[in-house]
C-alpha positions in Angstrom: 5.3 15.7 -42.0 8.1 17.3 -39.9 10.0 14.0 -40.0 9.8 13.9 -43.8 11.1 17.5 -44.0 13.9 16.6 -41.6 14.9 13.6 -43.7 14.9 15.7 -46.9 17.2 18.2 -45.2 19.6 15.4 -44.3 19.5 14.1 -47.9 20.1 17.7 -49.1 17.0 17.7 -51.3 14.9 19.8 -49.0 15.4 22.9 -46.9 18.8 24.0 -45.6 19.4 23.6 -41.9 19.1 27.4 -41.4 15.8 27.5 -43.2 14.5 24.5 -41.3 15.6 26.1 -38.0 13.7 29.3 -38.9 10.6 27.3 -39.8 10.7 25.3 -36.6 11.1 28.5 -34.6 8.1 30.0 -36.4 6.0 26.9 -35.7 7.1 26.9 -32.1 5.6 30.4 -31.6 2.1 29.1 -32.3 2.1 25.5 -31.2 0.1 24.6 -28.1 0.4 20.8 -28.0 3.0 19.9 -25.3 4.2 16.8 -27.1 4.8 18.7 -30.4 6.4 21.6 -28.5 8.9 19.1 -26.9 9.5 17.5 -30.3 10.2 21.0 -31.8 12.5 22.0 -29.0 14.5 18.8 -29.5 14.8 19.3 -33.2 15.8 23.0 -32.7 18.5 22.0 -30.3 19.8 19.4 -32.7 19.9 21.8 -35.5 21.5 24.5 -33.4 24.4 22.4 -32.1 25.0 20.0 -35.0 24.0 21.8 -38.3 23.9 25.6 -37.8 27.0 27.0 -36.1 27.4 30.3 -38.0 24.3 32.1 -36.7 23.7 34.0 -33.6 20.9 32.6 -31.5 19.9 35.7 -29.5 16.5 35.6 -31.1 16.0 32.0 -30.1 17.1 32.8 -26.5 14.7 35.7 -26.2 11.8 33.6 -27.7 12.4 30.8 -25.2 12.7 33.4 -22.3 9.4 34.9 -23.3 7.8 31.4 -23.3 9.3 30.6 -19.9 7.8 33.8 -18.5 4.6 33.7 -20.5 3.1 30.2 -20.2 0.9 29.1 -17.4 1.3 25.4 -18.2 3.9 24.1 -15.7 5.1 21.3 -17.9 5.5 23.5 -21.0 7.2 26.1 -18.9 9.7 23.6 -17.7 10.3 22.3 -21.3 11.0 25.9 -22.4 13.3 26.5 -19.5 15.3 23.3 -20.2 15.6 24.3 -23.8 16.7 27.7 -22.8 19.4 26.5 -20.5 20.7 24.1 -23.1 20.8 26.7 -25.9 21.8 29.9 -24.0 25.2 31.3 -24.9 24.9 35.1 -24.6 26.4 36.6 -21.5 23.0 38.3 -20.8 21.1 35.1 -20.8 23.8 33.2 -18.9 23.6 35.9 -16.2 19.8 35.6 -16.0 20.2 31.8 -15.6 22.9 32.2 -13.0 20.7 34.6 -11.1 17.9 32.0 -11.2 20.3 29.3 -10.0 21.5 31.6 -7.2 17.9 32.4 -6.3 18.5 36.1 -7.0 15.9 36.1 -9.7 12.6 34.3 -9.9 10.2 33.3 -12.7 6.6 33.2 -11.8 5.4 29.6 -11.6 8.9 28.1 -12.1 10.2 25.9 -9.3 13.4 24.0 -9.8 13.9 20.6 -8.2 17.3 19.7 -6.8 18.0 17.7 -10.0 17.0 20.7 -12.2 19.3 23.0 -10.1 22.1 20.5 -10.6 21.5 20.4 -14.4 21.4 24.2 -14.5 24.7 24.4 -12.5 26.2 21.9 -15.0 25.2 24.0 -18.0 26.4 27.2 -16.4 29.8 25.6 -15.5 30.3 24.5 -19.1 29.4 27.9 -20.6 31.0 30.4 -18.1 34.7 30.9 -17.6 36.6 28.2 -15.8 36.9 29.8 -12.4 33.3 30.8 -12.3 32.2 27.4 -13.5 34.2 25.6 -10.9 32.8 27.9 -8.1 29.3 27.1 -9.3 29.9 23.3 -9.3 31.6 23.5 -5.8 28.7 25.4 -4.4 26.1 23.1 -6.0 27.9 20.0 -4.6 27.5 21.6 -1.2 23.8 22.1 -1.7 23.0 18.5 -2.6 20.8 17.0 0.0 20.6 13.4 -1.3 24.0 11.8 -0.9 23.2 9.2 -3.6 
């Protein structure tokens, strides 16, 4: 059903991208199936970056942050965290993510692998000012244990 709604949005005979985004966020708040959660997160990310650029996403960031901190399922927690790092733009959320990357802040149950820390460093480098981003990348390169 979600695929049909998505297609009708693309054909412009269904919901607007903003309305679909709001609906998907509402469904995300109650969905428990990890596969559907991953699907919803992917669709939200696509809508956010390709179709809806004139909206602030502080609510989405806070919702994802609550899920990262509030779920006990490790797989879903990591899905929410990845979605958060991809969608975060507010200075407050970027600071939280930077503090996690620098091990100054922890999230109960969340353990980042080396690859996940590299991905987080990459997202931060793209979204923070140039000098800060370059410092993060330089530091992360020095932390890489696997030379491949």
